[in-house]
C-alpha positions as CSV (number, residue, x, y, z in Angstrom):
1,M,32.9,15.3,5.6
2,S,32.1,17.9,8.3
3,K,32.4,21.5,7.2
4,F,33.8,24.5,8.9
5,R,30.9,26.6,10.2
6,I,31.4,30.2,9.1
7,G,30.0,33.4,10.5
8,L,29.9,36.0,7.8
9,I,30.0,39.7,8.8
10,G,29.1,42.3,6.2
11,L,26.7,41.4,3.4
12,G,27.6,43.9,0.7
13,G,29.0,43.2,-2.8
14,M,32.3,41.5,-1.7
15,A,30.4,39.1,0.5
16,G,29.0,37.5,-2.7
17,E,32.5,36.9,-3.9
18,H,33.5,35.3,-0.6
19,I,30.4,33.1,-0.6
20,R,31.2,32.0,-4.1
21,W,34.8,31.2,-3.2
22,M,33.7,29.2,-0.1
23,N,31.1,27.2,-2.1
24,A,33.8,26.3,-4.7
25,E,36.0,24.9,-1.9
26,G,33.2,22.6,-0.6
27,C,34.3,22.5,3.0
28,F,32.7,25.7,4.4
29,E,29.1,26.4,5.5
30,V,27.8,29.8,6.4
31,V,25.8,29.2,9.5
32,A,25.4,32.8,10.8
33,V,25.4,36.3,9.1
34,S,25.6,39.8,10.4
35,D,24.9,43.2,8.9
36,V,23.5,46.5,10.1
37,Y,20.8,46.4,7.4
38,E,17.8,44.1,8.0
39,E,17.1,43.8,4.3
40,A,20.5,42.4,3.7
41,L,20.1,39.9,6.6
42,L,16.8,38.7,5.2
43,R,18.1,38.5,1.6
44,V,21.4,36.7,2.3
45,G,19.9,34.7,5.1
46,E,17.2,33.3,2.9
47,Q,19.7,32.7,0.1
48,L,22.0,30.7,2.3
49,G,19.4,29.0,4.4
50,V,20.7,30.6,7.6
51,A,18.3,30.2,10.6
52,P,16.5,33.4,11.6
53,D,18.0,33.3,15.0
54,K,21.5,33.3,13.4
55,R,21.0,36.6,11.6
56,Y,22.6,39.2,13.7
57,T,22.6,43.0,13.6
58,D,25.3,43.0,16.3
59,Y,28.4,41.3,15.0
60,N,29.7,40.6,18.6
61,L,26.8,38.2,19.1
62,L,27.9,36.3,15.9
63,I,31.5,36.2,17.1
64,E,30.5,34.9,20.5
65,D,28.2,32.2,19.0
66,P,29.6,28.8,19.8
67,A,28.0,27.4,16.6
68,V,30.5,29.5,14.6
69,D,33.9,27.9,14.1
70,A,35.5,30.9,12.3
71,V,34.6,34.4,11.1
72,V,34.9,36.0,7.7
73,S,34.7,39.8,7.9
74,V,33.8,41.7,4.7
75,T,32.9,45.2,6.0
76,P,33.8,48.8,5.3
77,N,37.1,49.9,6.9
78,N,35.7,51.7,9.9
79,V,34.8,48.5,11.7
80,H,37.8,46.4,10.7
81,A,39.7,47.1,13.9
82,A,36.7,46.5,16.2
83,I,35.8,43.2,14.6
84,I,39.4,41.9,14.7
85,H,39.6,42.9,18.3
86,S,36.4,41.1,19.1
87,C,37.7,37.9,17.4
88,L,40.9,38.1,19.3
89,Q,39.0,38.6,22.6
90,A,36.8,35.6,21.9
91,G,39.6,33.4,20.6
92,K,37.8,33.0,17.3
93,P,39.8,32.3,14.1
94,F,39.1,34.8,11.3
95,M,39.7,36.1,7.8
96,A,39.3,39.8,7.4
97,E,39.2,42.1,4.4
98,K,41.9,44.6,3.8
99,P,43.1,47.2,4.8
100,F,43.9,46.0,8.2
101,T,42.5,49.1,9.9
102,R,41.7,52.7,8.9
103,V,44.9,54.2,10.4
104,F,47.9,52.7,12.2
105,E,46.7,54.0,15.6
106,E,44.0,51.4,15.4
107,A,46.4,48.7,14.6
108,A,48.8,49.0,17.6
109,P,46.2,47.8,20.2
110,L,45.3,44.9,18.0
111,L,49.0,43.7,18.0
112,E,49.0,43.8,21.8
113,A,45.8,41.8,21.9
114,Y,47.1,39.3,19.4
115,E,50.4,38.8,21.3
116,R,48.3,38.1,24.5
117,Q,46.1,35.6,22.7
118,P,47.1,34.6,19.2
119,V,44.4,33.0,17.1
120,P,44.5,31.7,13.5
121,A,44.2,34.8,11.4
122,M,44.3,35.6,7.7
123,L,44.0,38.9,5.7
124,A,42.1,38.7,2.4
125,F,44.9,39.9,0.1
126,T,43.4,38.0,-2.7
127,Y,46.0,38.7,-5.4
128,R,48.4,36.4,-3.7
129,Y,46.2,33.7,-5.3
130,T,46.4,35.0,-8.8
131,P,48.3,32.2,-10.5
132,A,50.6,34.5,-12.6
133,F,51.7,36.3,-9.5
134,R,52.4,33.1,-7.6
135,Y,54.4,31.7,-10.5
136,A,56.4,35.0,-10.9
137,R,57.3,34.7,-7.2
138,E,58.5,31.1,-7.8
139,L,60.6,32.2,-10.8
140,V,62.2,35.0,-8.8
141,R,63.0,32.8,-5.8
142,D,64.5,30.2,-8.1
143,G,66.8,32.8,-9.6
144,K,65.4,32.4,-13.1
145,I,66.0,36.1,-13.9
146,G,69.1,36.5,-11.8
147,A,69.4,39.1,-9.0
148,V,66.3,41.3,-9.0
149,R,67.3,45.0,-9.3
150,S,63.9,46.8,-9.7
151,F,60.2,46.4,-10.2
152,S,57.1,48.3,-10.9
153,I,53.6,47.6,-9.6
154,Q,50.4,49.4,-10.7
155,Y,46.8,48.9,-9.8
156,L,44.4,50.8,-12.0
157,Q,40.6,51.0,-12.0
158,G,38.4,53.4,-14.0
159,W,35.1,53.6,-12.2
160,G,35.9,56.8,-10.3
161,A,36.7,58.8,-13.4
162,A,35.0,62.2,-13.9
163,S,33.0,61.1,-16.9
164,N,31.3,58.3,-14.8
165,N,29.7,60.9,-12.5
166,V,30.1,58.7,-9.5
167,P,28.4,60.3,-6.5
168,Y,29.7,60.6,-2.9
169,I,29.7,57.1,-1.4
170,W,31.4,55.6,1.6
171,R,34.6,54.9,-0.2
172,F,35.1,58.7,-0.4
173,N,34.4,59.3,3.3
174,K,37.6,59.7,5.3
175,D,35.9,58.8,8.6
176,V,34.9,55.4,7.1
177,T,38.0,54.6,5.0
178,G,41.0,56.4,6.6
179,T,42.5,56.8,3.1
180,G,41.2,56.6,-0.5
181,T,42.7,54.7,-3.3
182,L,45.8,54.1,-1.2
183,G,44.1,51.9,1.3
184,D,41.7,50.3,-1.1
185,L,44.1,49.4,-4.0
186,G,47.4,50.5,-2.7
187,S,47.3,48.0,0.2
188,H,47.2,45.3,-2.4
189,M,50.3,46.7,-4.1
190,I,52.1,46.9,-0.8
191,D,51.2,43.3,0.0
192,M,52.3,42.1,-3.5
193,A,55.7,43.8,-3.1
194,R,56.2,42.1,0.3
195,F,54.9,38.8,-1.1
196,L,57.5,39.0,-3.9
197,F,60.5,40.8,-2.6
198,G,60.5,41.1,1.2
199,E,60.3,44.2,3.5
200,F,60.1,47.9,2.8
201,E,63.2,49.7,4.1
202,E,62.7,53.3,2.7
203,L,60.0,55.1,0.8
204,S,58.8,58.5,-0.6
205,A,55.3,59.2,-1.8
206,Q,52.8,61.6,-3.4
207,L,49.0,61.4,-2.8
208,H,46.6,63.5,-4.8
209,T,42.8,64.0,-5.1
210,I,42.0,64.4,-8.8
211,I,38.2,65.0,-8.3
212,P,37.9,67.3,-5.3
213,E,34.1,67.3,-5.0
214,R,31.3,64.8,-5.6
215,I,27.6,65.2,-5.3
216,D,25.8,63.7,-2.2
217,P,22.8,61.8,-3.5
218,A,21.0,62.3,-0.2
219,S,21.2,66.1,0.0
220,G,22.0,67.1,-3.6
221,N,25.0,69.1,-2.2
222,M,28.6,68.9,-3.3
223,V,30.8,67.3,-0.8
224,K,34.6,68.0,-0.5
225,I,36.6,64.8,-0.9
226,E,39.3,64.4,1.8
227,V,40.8,61.2,0.6
228,D,43.2,60.4,-2.3
229,D,42.1,59.1,-5.6
230,F,45.7,58.9,-7.0
231,A,48.7,57.6,-5.2
232,S,52.3,57.0,-6.3
233,F,55.3,56.0,-4.2
234,Q,58.7,54.5,-4.6
235,A,60.5,52.3,-2.2
236,R,63.8,50.5,-1.4
237,M,63.1,46.9,-0.4
238,T,65.2,44.2,1.2
239,G,68.6,43.8,-0.5
240,G,68.3,47.2,-2.2
241,V,65.6,46.3,-4.7
242,M,64.0,49.4,-6.0
243,G,60.2,49.7,-6.7
244,V,57.8,52.1,-8.3
245,F,54.1,52.0,-7.5
246,Q,51.1,53.8,-9.0
247,T,47.3,53.4,-8.3
248,T,44.2,55.3,-9.2
249,R,40.5,54.8,-9.7
250,N,40.4,57.4,-12.5
251,A,42.1,55.4,-15.3
252,I,39.4,55.1,-18.0
253,G,39.4,51.7,-19.7
254,S,41.1,50.0,-16.7
255,G,38.5,47.6,-15.3
256,N,40.6,45.9,-12.6
257,Q,44.2,46.1,-13.9
258,H,46.8,45.0,-11.3
259,E,50.2,44.1,-12.8
260,V,53.8,43.7,-11.9
261,S,57.0,44.0,-13.9
262,I,60.2,42.6,-12.4
263,Y,63.7,43.4,-13.8
264,G,66.6,41.1,-13.0
265,D,70.2,40.8,-14.2
266,S,69.3,38.1,-16.7
267,G,65.6,38.7,-17.5
268,T,62.3,40.4,-17.0
269,L,59.0,39.0,-15.8
270,H,55.5,40.6,-16.3
271,A,52.4,39.3,-14.6
272,S,48.9,40.8,-14.6
273,T,45.3,40.1,-13.5
274,L,44.4,40.7,-17.2
275,N,46.1,37.5,-18.1
276,P,46.2,35.5,-14.8
277,N,47.3,32.2,-16.3
278,E,50.4,33.3,-18.1
279,V,53.7,35.0,-17.2
280,S,55.6,37.0,-19.8
281,W,59.3,36.2,-19.6
282,I,62.0,38.0,-21.5
283,R,65.4,36.2,-21.3
284,E,68.6,35.9,-23.2
285,E,68.6,32.8,-25.4
286,A,72.0,33.4,-26.9
287,P,74.6,36.2,-26.4
288,G,72.9,39.4,-27.6
289,Q,69.7,37.6,-28.5
290,L,66.5,38.1,-26.4
291,A,63.4,35.9,-26.5
292,K,60.0,36.9,-25.2
293,L,58.0,34.0,-24.0
294,S,54.5,33.5,-22.7
295,V,54.7,30.8,-20.1
296,D,51.7,28.9,-18.9
297,V,51.4,28.8,-15.1
298,P,52.0,25.3,-13.7
299,E,49.2,23.6,-11.8
300,H,50.9,23.7,-8.4
301,C,50.6,27.6,-8.6
302,R,46.8,27.4,-8.7
303,V,46.2,27.7,-5.0
304,T,43.0,29.3,-3.7
305,Q,42.6,31.7,-0.9
306,Y,40.0,29.5,0.9
307,A,42.2,26.3,0.5
308,N,44.8,28.2,2.5
309,F,42.1,29.3,5.0
310,K,41.0,25.6,5.4
311,A,44.6,24.6,6.0
312,L,45.0,27.4,8.6
313,L,41.9,26.2,10.4
314,E,43.3,22.7,10.4
315,G,46.5,23.9,12.2
316,T,49.0,24.4,9.4
317,I,50.5,27.7,8.0
318,P,50.7,27.4,4.2
319,D,53.5,29.1,2.4
320,G,52.5,32.5,1.1
321,I,49.5,33.0,3.4
322,A,48.8,36.6,4.5
323,G,48.6,36.3,8.3
324,F,48.0,38.8,11.1
325,M,51.4,40.3,11.0
326,D,51.2,40.9,7.2
327,G,48.1,42.9,7.9
328,Y,49.7,44.9,10.7
329,R,52.9,45.5,8.7
330,N,50.8,46.6,5.6
331,Q,49.0,49.2,7.8
332,E,52.3,50.4,9.1
333,I,53.5,51.0,5.6
334,L,50.3,52.7,4.5
335,D,50.8,55.1,7.4
336,A,54.4,55.8,6.4
337,I,53.2,56.6,2.8
338,V,50.7,59.1,4.1
339,R,53.4,60.8,6.3
340,A,55.9,60.8,3.5
341,S,53.4,62.5,1.2
342,E,52.4,65.1,3.8
343,T,56.0,65.9,4.8
344,K,57.4,65.5,1.3
345,T,60.3,63.5,2.8
346,T,61.9,60.1,2.3
347,L,61.2,57.9,5.3
348,R,63.2,55.0,6.6
349,L,61.2,52.1,8.1
């Protein structure tokens, strides 16, 4: 079986995850790599058996390479827009890491380019492929908990807490990231809400920086942090469904805790990355009698991100895939959250 020839841009930590996911699918081969660091090019190039002349420091050369069928971009936020634009200009299918761009001003020109020349495009909102979240979506759509009235989503990590003494790194640099925890983790929460419930119609927000300074390991000086490390917002979704969101990287004990609670007229669902193969379901078994069940996720909800990417490259659009417009809309909502926090107002979208 012939394999899709992938050009991989960005060879940091997340690249290893994407390589692992591609290998598990069995229908992808990384034939070209790109990074600004020669050491990374050598290390990953040797690991994957990529020819020396297919190891690029200029990602545009990789995108233009006719030996590359599709691009997977796993870079810091400050080059997301430029890479997506280059893929659109070259007519090259791609999967790009979130967030879509740093700020919404970078997203608008991409939409114009996409409308001129659409290409198969996918955003790596990986939690759409957590089995428990996919099953919760199915249960909601099938009306198993009645009309949904409200939900809560949180995404907690602990690595940035003060006791960990994390120095100043690129994730705290506004010029690189655009936002802090909001864009990093909050973009996943936004996508999960849209995946489960539809569109955002109204929102209010509060962003905060818990740790205002961090030490620069290069200079030894303290650097002011200009991005958030705590974000909370609430929203009215399609059909009047109300949602509450919270995210931080300062929650000690939370490794990678992304979870959703959904409240309907006849039941409650809870799904979490901490238990990705089960959904907690509270429902009325008899009048006045509630039962709390742990329900195993059925096999058909175990869909992988790269299985969807394969289908996209083959010309189909799988249900639940995060496409170009999902990335664009996500960035639009991120921008609205920042404005709502700055102006301390509720915004209609």
